[in-house]
One Martini backbone bead per residue (centre of mass of N, CA, C, O) as a GRO file, in nm:
protein
   65
    1MET     BB    1   7.818   7.128  12.031
    2SER     BB    2   8.128   7.237  12.092
    3ASP     BB    3   8.378   7.296  12.361
    4HIS     BB    4   8.591   7.367  12.159
    5GLU     BB    5   8.854   7.565  12.086
    6GLN     BB    6   8.968   7.754  11.833
    7THR     BB    7   9.338   7.761  11.745
    8GLU     BB    8   9.301   7.702  11.433
    9PRO     BB    9   9.275   7.644  11.133
   10ILE     BB   10   9.046   7.428  10.940
   11MET     BB   11   9.210   7.411  10.701
   12ASP     BB   12   9.386   7.235  10.505
   13GLY     BB   13   9.720   7.362  10.547
   14ALA     BB   14   9.708   7.635  10.714
   15THR     BB   15   9.967   7.593  10.900
   16GLU     BB   16  10.163   7.597  10.625
   17ALA     BB   17  10.125   7.873  10.556
   18THR     BB   18  10.201   8.164  10.463
   19ASN     BB   19  10.173   8.481  10.550
   20HIS     BB   20  10.049   8.572  10.283
   21GLU     BB   21   9.823   8.357  10.276
   22LYS     BB   22   9.694   8.432  10.546
   23LEU     BB   23   9.630   8.726  10.481
   24ARG     BB   24   9.453   8.670  10.238
   25GLY     BB   25   9.241   8.505  10.398
   26LEU     BB   26   9.159   8.730  10.594
   27ILE     BB   27   9.061   8.928  10.382
   28GLU     BB   28   8.836   8.746  10.273
   29GLN     BB   29   8.681   8.715  10.538
   30VAL     BB   30   8.628   9.014  10.596
   31ASP     BB   31   8.483   9.076  10.334
   32HIS     BB   32   8.252   8.873  10.378
   33ASP     BB   33   8.163   8.962  10.684
   34HIS     BB   34   8.210   9.318  10.642
   35ARG     BB   35   8.131   9.480  10.371
   36ASP     BB   36   7.877   9.658  10.494
   37GLU     BB   37   8.069   9.848  10.704
   38GLY     BB   38   8.318   9.933  10.568
   39ALA     BB   39   8.651  10.011  10.554
   40GLY     BB   40   8.711  10.083  10.852
   41ALA     BB   41   8.587   9.827  10.980
   42MET     BB   42   8.751   9.624  10.819
   43ALA     BB   43   9.027   9.712  10.925
   44ASP     BB   44   8.970   9.649  11.220
   45HIS     BB   45   8.911   9.345  11.183
   46LEU     BB   46   9.181   9.274  11.056
   47ARG     BB   47   9.361   9.358  11.293
   48ASP     BB   48   9.233   9.166  11.496
   49ARG     BB   49   9.292   8.898  11.340
   50MET     BB   50   9.596   8.933  11.327
   51ALA     BB   51   9.642   8.929  11.634
   52GLU     BB   52   9.507   8.648  11.691
   53THR     BB   53   9.703   8.486  11.462
   54GLY     BB   54   9.997   8.628  11.392
   55VAL     BB   55   9.973   8.802  11.154
   56GLU     BB   56  10.165   8.986  10.933
   57ASP     BB   57  10.251   9.259  10.800
   58GLU     BB   58  10.319   9.407  10.489
   59GLU     BB   59  10.512   9.542  10.280
   60ALA     BB   60  10.464   9.705   9.991
   61GLY     BB   61  10.708   9.543   9.843
   62ASP     BB   62  10.574   9.242   9.912
   63VAL     BB   63  10.365   9.264   9.704
   64GLU     BB   64  10.162   9.076   9.492
   65ASP     BB   65   9.999   9.065   9.156
   0.00000   0.00000   0.00000
């Protein structure tokens, strides 16, 4: 096991991703890791991860379908 702290995403190209792409990735991670905890807990985990990573929330008009 490594003693190094992870300070950035480990996927290739993740540091070059747009805020939208990073947010989408965080949502996928939270959904995978915490889906059994309910929507409120998932929202809390997502906000925590956004704060940890510096990913910003998007305005409703900024969302792409």
